[in-house]
DSSP file (Angstrom, degrees, kcal/mol; ACC not computed):
  #  RESIDUE AA STRUCTURE BP1 BP2  ACC     N-H-->O    O-->H-N    N-H-->O    O-->H-N    TCO  KAPPA ALPHA  PHI   PSI    X-CA   Y-CA   Z-CA
    1    1 A X     >        0   0    0      0, 0.0     4,-1.8     0, 0.0     5,-0.2   0.000 360.0 360.0 360.0 -49.2    0.0    0.0    0.0
    2    2 A X  H  >  +     0   0    0      1,-0.2     4,-2.3     2,-0.2     5,-0.1   0.855 360.0  56.4 -64.9 -33.7    2.7    2.5    0.9
    3    3 A X  H  > S+     0   0    0      2,-0.2     4,-2.6     1,-0.2    -1,-0.2   0.907 105.0  50.9 -65.2 -42.0    4.7    1.5   -2.2
    4    4 A X  H  > S+     0   0    0      1,-0.2     4,-2.1     2,-0.2    -1,-0.2   0.920 112.4  46.3 -61.9 -44.7    1.8    2.3   -4.5
    5    5 A X  H  X S+     0   0    0     -4,-1.8     4,-2.3     2,-0.2    -1,-0.2   0.877 111.3  53.0 -64.8 -37.7    1.4    5.7   -2.9
    6    6 A X  H  X S+     0   0    0     -4,-2.3     4,-2.5     2,-0.2    -2,-0.2   0.927 109.1  48.5 -63.0 -45.5    5.2    6.2   -3.1
    7    7 A X  H  X S+     0   0    0     -4,-2.6     4,-2.6     1,-0.2    -2,-0.2   0.889 110.7  51.2 -63.4 -39.3    5.2    5.4   -6.8
    8    8 A X  H  X S+     0   0    0     -4,-2.1     4,-2.6     2,-0.2    -1,-0.2   0.915 111.2  48.0 -63.4 -42.4    2.3    7.8   -7.4
    9    9 A X  H  X S+     0   0    0     -4,-2.3     4,-2.7     2,-0.2    -2,-0.2   0.905 112.2  48.6 -65.9 -41.6    4.1   10.6   -5.6
   10   10 A X  H  X S+     0   0    0     -4,-2.5     4,-2.7     2,-0.2     5,-0.2   0.925 112.7  48.4 -63.4 -44.3    7.3    9.9   -7.6
   11   11 A X  H  X S+     0   0    0     -4,-2.6     4,-2.5     2,-0.2    -2,-0.2   0.913 112.7  48.3 -62.7 -42.7    5.4    9.9  -10.9
   12   12 A X  H  X S+     0   0    0     -4,-2.6     4,-2.6     2,-0.2    -2,-0.2   0.930 113.2  47.4 -62.3 -45.8    3.6   13.1  -10.0
   13   13 A X  H  X S+     0   0    0     -4,-2.7     4,-2.5     1,-0.2    -2,-0.2   0.915 112.9  48.2 -63.1 -43.9    6.8   14.8   -8.9
   14   14 A X  H  X S+     0   0    0     -4,-2.7     4,-2.8     1,-0.2    -1,-0.2   0.909 112.4  49.5 -63.4 -41.6    8.6   13.7  -12.1
   15   15 A X  H  X S+     0   0    0     -4,-2.5     4,-2.6    -5,-0.2    -2,-0.2   0.906 111.7  48.1 -63.9 -42.0    5.7   14.9  -14.2
   16   16 A X  H  X S+     0   0    0     -4,-2.6     4,-2.1     2,-0.2    -2,-0.2   0.905 113.1  48.5 -64.7 -41.5    5.6   18.3  -12.5
   17   17 A X  H  X S+     0   0    0     -4,-2.5     4,-2.3     2,-0.2    -2,-0.2   0.943 112.6  47.4 -63.0 -47.9    9.4   18.6  -13.0
   18   18 A X  H  X S+     0   0    0     -4,-2.8     4,-2.7     1,-0.2    -2,-0.2   0.900 110.4  52.7 -61.8 -41.5    9.2   17.7  -16.6
   19   19 A X  H  X S+     0   0    0     -4,-2.6     4,-2.4     1,-0.2    -1,-0.2   0.892 109.2  50.0 -60.4 -39.8    6.3   20.1  -17.2
   20   20 A X  H  X S+     0   0    0     -4,-2.1     4,-2.5     2,-0.2    -2,-0.2   0.899 110.6  49.0 -65.3 -41.0    8.4   22.9  -15.6
   21   21 A X  H  X S+     0   0    0     -4,-2.3     4,-2.3     2,-0.2    -2,-0.2   0.934 112.3  48.1 -64.4 -45.6   11.4   22.1  -17.9
   22   22 A X  H  X S+     0   0    0     -4,-2.7     4,-2.2     2,-0.2    -2,-0.2   0.922 112.3  48.8 -62.5 -44.0    9.2   22.0  -21.0
   23   23 A X  H  X S+     0   0    0     -4,-2.4     4,-1.8     1,-0.2    -1,-0.2   0.919 110.8  51.4 -60.9 -43.6    7.6   25.3  -20.0
   24   24 A X  H  < S+     0   0    0     -4,-2.5     4,-0.4     1,-0.2    -1,-0.2   0.885 110.6  48.2 -60.9 -39.7   11.0   26.8  -19.4
   25   25 A X  H >< S+     0   0    0     -4,-2.3     3,-0.6     1,-0.2    -1,-0.2   0.866 108.7  54.1 -69.5 -35.8   12.3   25.7  -22.8
   26   26 A X  H 3< S+     0   0    0     -4,-2.2    -1,-0.2     1,-0.2    -2,-0.2   0.858 116.7  36.5 -67.5 -34.4    9.2   27.1  -24.6
   27   27 A X  T 3< S+     0   0    0     -4,-1.8    -1,-0.2    -5,-0.2    -2,-0.2   0.350  91.3 122.9 -99.6   6.9    9.6   30.5  -23.1
   28   28 A X    <   -     0   0    0     -3,-0.6     7,-0.1    -4,-0.4    -3,-0.1  -0.386  63.6-137.5 -67.8 142.3   13.4   30.5  -23.2
   29   29 A X  S    S+     0   0    0     -2,-0.1    -1,-0.1     2,-0.0     2,-0.1   0.571  77.9  97.5 -76.1  -7.0   15.1   33.2  -25.2
   30   30 A X  S    S-     0   0    0      1,-0.1     2,-0.1    -5,-0.1    -2,-0.0  -0.400  81.1-106.9 -79.4 159.1   17.5   30.6  -26.7
   31   31 A X     >  -     0   0    0     -2,-0.1     4,-2.3     1,-0.1     5,-0.2  -0.316  32.9-101.6 -78.5 167.6   17.0   29.1  -30.1
   32   32 A X  H  > S+     0   0    0      1,-0.2     4,-2.6     2,-0.2     5,-0.2   0.920 121.5  49.3 -56.0 -49.9   15.8   25.5  -30.6
   33   33 A X  H  > S+     0   0    0      1,-0.2     4,-2.1     2,-0.2    -1,-0.2   0.878 111.0  50.9 -61.0 -36.6   19.3   24.2  -31.5
   34   34 A X  H  > S+     0   0    0      2,-0.2     4,-2.2     1,-0.2    -1,-0.2   0.912 111.6  47.5 -66.6 -41.1   20.7   25.8  -28.4
   35   35 A X  H  X S+     0   0    0     -4,-2.3     4,-2.6     2,-0.2    -2,-0.2   0.907 111.1  50.8 -65.5 -41.6   18.1   24.3  -26.1
   36   36 A X  H  X S+     0   0    0     -4,-2.6     4,-2.7     1,-0.2    -1,-0.2   0.896 110.2  49.9 -63.6 -38.9   18.5   20.9  -27.7
   37   37 A X  H  X S+     0   0    0     -4,-2.1     4,-2.7    -5,-0.2    -1,-0.2   0.917 110.7  49.9 -64.6 -42.0   22.3   21.1  -27.1
   38   38 A X  H  X S+     0   0    0     -4,-2.2     4,-1.9     2,-0.2    -2,-0.2   0.922 112.1  47.9 -61.4 -44.2   21.7   22.1  -23.4
   39   39 A X  H  X S+     0   0    0     -4,-2.6     4,-1.3     1,-0.2    -2,-0.2   0.939 112.6  48.5 -61.2 -47.2   19.3   19.2  -23.0
   40   40 A X  H  < S+     0   0    0     -4,-2.7     4,-0.4     1,-0.2     3,-0.4   0.904 113.0  47.7 -60.2 -42.5   21.8   16.8  -24.5
   41   41 A X  H  < S+     0   0    0     -4,-2.7     4,-0.3     1,-0.2    -1,-0.2   0.811 120.6  36.8 -68.5 -30.1   24.6   18.1  -22.4
   42   42 A X  H  X S+     0   0    0     -4,-1.9     4,-2.7    -5,-0.2     5,-0.2   0.413  86.8  95.3-107.3   1.2   22.6   17.9  -19.1
   43   43 A X  H  X S+     0   0    0     -4,-1.3     4,-2.7    -3,-0.4     5,-0.2   0.924  88.1  46.8 -60.3 -46.7   20.5   14.8  -19.6
   44   44 A X  H  > S+     0   0    0     -4,-0.4     4,-2.5     1,-0.2    -1,-0.2   0.910 113.9  48.4 -63.2 -41.5   22.9   12.5  -17.7
   45   45 A X  H  > S+     0   0    0     -4,-0.3     4,-2.3     2,-0.2    -2,-0.2   0.925 114.0  45.9 -64.7 -44.1   23.2   15.0  -14.9
   46   46 A X  H  X S+     0   0    0     -4,-2.7     4,-2.7     2,-0.2    -2,-0.2   0.886 112.5  51.1 -65.8 -38.8   19.4   15.4  -14.6
   47   47 A X  H  X S+     0   0    0     -4,-2.7     4,-2.4    -5,-0.2    -2,-0.2   0.921 111.0  47.8 -64.3 -44.0   18.9   11.6  -14.8
   48   48 A X  H  X S+     0   0    0     -4,-2.5     4,-2.6     2,-0.2    -2,-0.2   0.898 111.8  50.4 -63.0 -41.3   21.5   11.0  -12.1
   49   49 A X  H  X S+     0   0    0     -4,-2.3     4,-2.7     2,-0.2     5,-0.2   0.937 111.6  47.3 -62.0 -47.3   19.8   13.7   -9.9
   50   50 A X  H  X S+     0   0    0     -4,-2.7     4,-2.3     1,-0.2    -2,-0.2   0.895 112.4  50.3 -62.6 -39.8   16.4   12.2  -10.4
   51   51 A X  H  X S+     0   0    0     -4,-2.4     4,-2.3     2,-0.2    -1,-0.2   0.924 111.9  47.2 -64.0 -45.0   17.7    8.7   -9.6
   52   52 A X  H  X S+     0   0    0     -4,-2.6     4,-2.6     1,-0.2    -2,-0.2   0.926 113.2  48.2 -62.3 -45.5   19.4   10.0   -6.4
   53   53 A X  H  X S+     0   0    0     -4,-2.7     4,-2.5     1,-0.2    -1,-0.2   0.892 110.9  51.5 -64.5 -39.0   16.3   11.8   -5.3
   54   54 A X  H  X S+     0   0    0     -4,-2.3     4,-2.3    -5,-0.2    -1,-0.2   0.916 111.7  46.3 -63.0 -43.3   14.1    8.8   -6.0
   55   55 A X  H  X S+     0   0    0     -4,-2.3     4,-2.5     2,-0.2    -2,-0.2   0.901 112.7  50.2 -66.3 -40.8   16.4    6.5   -3.9
   56   56 A X  H  X S+     0   0    0     -4,-2.6     4,-2.5     2,-0.2    -2,-0.2   0.925 111.7  48.3 -61.9 -44.1   16.5    9.1   -1.1
   57   57 A X  H  X S+     0   0    0     -4,-2.5     4,-2.5     1,-0.2    -2,-0.2   0.913 112.1  48.8 -63.0 -43.3   12.7    9.3   -1.1
   58   58 A X  H  X S+     0   0    0     -4,-2.3     4,-3.0     2,-0.2     5,-0.2   0.910 111.4  49.9 -63.7 -42.4   12.3    5.5   -1.1
   59   59 A X  H  X S+     0   0    0     -4,-2.5     4,-2.4     2,-0.2    -2,-0.2   0.929 112.4  46.7 -62.2 -45.8   14.8    5.2    1.8
   60   60 A X  H  X S+     0   0    0     -4,-2.5     4,-2.3     2,-0.2    -2,-0.2   0.913 114.3  47.9 -63.2 -42.1   13.0    7.8    3.9
   61   61 A X  H  X S+     0   0    0     -4,-2.5     4,-2.5     2,-0.2    -2,-0.2   0.928 111.7  49.3 -64.8 -45.2    9.7    6.2    3.2
   62   62 A X  H  X S+     0   0    0     -4,-3.0     4,-2.6     1,-0.2    -1,-0.2   0.896 110.9  51.1 -60.9 -40.2   10.9    2.7    4.0
   63   63 A X  H  X S+     0   0    0     -4,-2.4     4,-2.5    -5,-0.2    -1,-0.2   0.918 110.7  48.0 -63.3 -43.2   12.4    4.0    7.2
   64   64 A X  H  X S+     0   0    0     -4,-2.3     4,-2.3     2,-0.2    -2,-0.2   0.901 112.2  48.9 -65.1 -40.3    9.1    5.7    8.2
   65   65 A X  H  X S+     0   0    0     -4,-2.5     4,-2.6     2,-0.2    -2,-0.2   0.916 111.9  49.1 -65.2 -43.0    7.1    2.6    7.4
   66   66 A X  H  X S+     0   0    0     -4,-2.6     4,-2.4     2,-0.2    -2,-0.2   0.911 111.3  49.8 -61.9 -42.5    9.5    0.4    9.4
   67   67 A X  H  X S+     0   0    0     -4,-2.5     4,-2.2     2,-0.2    -2,-0.2   0.911 110.9  49.5 -62.9 -42.5    9.3    2.8   12.4
   68   68 A X  H  X S+     0   0    0     -4,-2.3     4,-2.3     2,-0.2    -2,-0.2   0.914 110.0  51.1 -62.9 -43.3    5.5    2.8   12.2
   69   69 A X  H  X S+     0   0    0     -4,-2.6     4,-2.7     1,-0.2    -2,-0.2   0.920 109.9  49.8 -59.8 -44.6    5.5   -1.1   12.1
   70   70 A X  H  X S+     0   0    0     -4,-2.4     4,-2.6     1,-0.2    -1,-0.2   0.903 109.8  50.8 -62.3 -41.1    7.7   -1.2   15.2
   71   71 A X  H  X S+     0   0    0     -4,-2.2     4,-2.2     2,-0.2    -1,-0.2   0.900 111.2  48.3 -63.3 -40.2    5.4    1.2   17.0
   72   72 A X  H  X S+     0   0    0     -4,-2.3     4,-2.6     2,-0.2    -2,-0.2   0.927 111.7  49.8 -65.1 -44.5    2.4   -0.9   16.2
   73   73 A X  H  X S+     0   0    0     -4,-2.7     4,-2.7     1,-0.2    -2,-0.2   0.924 112.0  47.8 -59.8 -45.2    4.2   -4.1   17.3
   74   74 A X  H  X S+     0   0    0     -4,-2.6     4,-1.9     1,-0.2    -1,-0.2   0.905 111.9  50.3 -62.6 -40.9    5.2   -2.4   20.6
   75   75 A X  H  X S+     0   0    0     -4,-2.2     4,-2.1    -5,-0.2    -2,-0.2   0.914 112.0  46.9 -64.6 -42.6    1.7   -1.2   21.1
   76   76 A X  H  X S+     0   0    0     -4,-2.6     4,-3.0     1,-0.2     5,-0.3   0.916 110.4  52.7 -66.0 -42.7    0.2   -4.6   20.5
   77   77 A X  H  X S+     0   0    0     -4,-2.7     4,-0.9     1,-0.2    -1,-0.2   0.861 112.6  45.6 -61.5 -34.9    2.7   -6.3   22.8
   78   78 A X  H  X S+     0   0    0     -4,-1.9     4,-0.7    -5,-0.2    -1,-0.2   0.876 118.4  41.9 -73.6 -37.0    1.8   -3.9   25.6
   79   79 A X  H  X S+     0   0    0     -4,-2.1     4,-1.7    -5,-0.2    -2,-0.2   0.897 105.5  59.5 -80.8 -42.8   -1.9   -4.3   25.0
   80   80 A X  H  X S+     0   0    0     -4,-3.0     4,-2.0     1,-0.2     3,-0.3   0.910 103.8  49.7 -60.1 -47.4   -2.3   -8.0   24.5
   81   81 A X  H  X S+     0   0    0     -4,-0.9     4,-2.5    -5,-0.3    -1,-0.2   0.891 108.5  55.4 -59.4 -35.2   -0.9   -9.1   27.9
   82   82 A X  H  X S+     0   0    0     -4,-0.7     4,-2.3     1,-0.2    -1,-0.2   0.877 105.2  52.6 -62.9 -36.5   -3.2   -6.6   29.5
   83   83 A X  H  X S+     0   0    0     -4,-1.7     4,-1.7    -3,-0.3    -1,-0.2   0.912 109.3  48.9 -65.3 -42.1   -6.2   -8.3   27.8
   84   84 A X  H  X S+     0   0    0     -4,-2.0     4,-1.0     1,-0.2    -2,-0.2   0.927 112.6  47.7 -62.9 -43.8   -5.1  -11.7   29.1
   85   85 A X  H  X S+     0   0    0     -4,-2.5     4,-0.6     1,-0.2     3,-0.4   0.891 110.3  52.7 -63.7 -38.9   -4.7  -10.3   32.6
   86   86 A X  H  < S+     0   0    0     -4,-2.3     3,-0.2     1,-0.2    -1,-0.2   0.819 113.1  43.2 -67.9 -30.6   -8.1   -8.6   32.4
   87   87 A X  H >< S+     0   0    0     -4,-1.7     3,-1.4     1,-0.2     5,-0.4   0.558  91.4  84.2 -93.8  -8.5   -9.9  -11.8   31.4
   88   88 A X  H >< S+     0   0    0     -4,-1.0     3,-1.0    -3,-0.4    -1,-0.2   0.881  87.9  54.6 -59.9 -38.0   -8.2  -14.1   33.9
   89   89 A X  T 3< S+     0   0    0     -4,-0.6    -1,-0.3    -3,-0.2    -2,-0.1   0.513  87.1  80.9 -77.6  -4.3  -10.6  -13.2   36.6
   90   90 A X  T <  S-     0   0    0     -3,-1.4    -1,-0.2     2,-0.1    -2,-0.2   0.762  89.7-139.0 -74.6 -23.0  -13.7  -14.1   34.5
   91   91 A X    <   +     0   0    0     -3,-1.0     2,-0.2    -4,-0.4    -2,-0.1   0.800  40.7 162.2  72.7  29.4  -13.2  -17.8   35.3
   92   92 A X        -     0   0    0     -5,-0.4     2,-0.2    -4,-0.1    -1,-0.2  -0.579  26.3-147.4 -82.7 145.2  -14.0  -19.0   31.8
   93   93 A X    >>  -     0   0    0     -2,-0.2     4,-1.0     1,-0.1     3,-0.7  -0.648  29.6-104.5-103.9 166.2  -13.0  -22.5   30.8
   94   94 A X  H >> S+     0   0    0      1,-0.3     4,-1.2    -2,-0.2     3,-0.7   0.886 121.8  54.4 -57.9 -39.9  -12.0  -23.6   27.3
   95   95 A X  H 34 S+     0   0    0      1,-0.2    -1,-0.3     2,-0.2     7,-0.1   0.777 101.9  58.8 -68.4 -24.0  -15.4  -25.3   26.7
   96   96 A X  H <4 S+     0   0    0     -3,-0.7    -1,-0.2     1,-0.2    -2,-0.2   0.804 108.2  46.1 -70.3 -28.5  -17.1  -22.0   27.6
   97   97 A X  H << S+     0   0    0     -4,-1.0    -2,-0.2    -3,-0.7    -1,-0.2   0.702  94.8  90.9 -88.2 -20.7  -15.3  -20.3   24.8
   98   98 A X  S  < S-     0   0    0     -4,-1.2     3,-0.1     1,-0.1     4,-0.0  -0.463  87.4-102.6 -75.3 145.9  -15.9  -23.0   22.1
   99   99 A X    >   -     0   0    0      1,-0.1     3,-1.6    -2,-0.1    -1,-0.1  -0.277  53.0 -79.3 -63.2 155.6  -19.0  -22.7   20.0
  100  100 A X  T 3  S+     0   0    0      1,-0.2    -1,-0.1     2,-0.1    -4,-0.0  -0.259 116.2  28.7 -56.8 138.9  -22.0  -24.9   20.9
  101  101 A X  T 3         0   0    0     -3,-0.1    -1,-0.2     1,-0.0    -2,-0.1   0.355 360.0 360.0  92.5  -4.6  -21.6  -28.5   19.7
  102  102 A X    <         0   0    0     -3,-1.6    -2,-0.1    -7,-0.1    -3,-0.1   0.419 360.0 360.0-105.8 360.0  -17.8  -28.7   19.7
């Protein structure tokens, strides 16, 4: 679930970035050949930047998800023993908990 949202956010960010670059090129005072040369010269750098940012974002997201999982596990470990302690005094037997006929 978090991965799907992460991919959507990355796609949205990349699309917004690309839209900004295209808009900038369209209103640029440089000629078409000059803009194409700039794109050609900077494609590897931009690709590397996007790759680094994507990996950083994934790492941060994975860390946050792991932290959330640990918090949930700790919370469950704290709560479940309390439930057992709370029900000990009820005096129920196993057969009392089984459905009728078993």
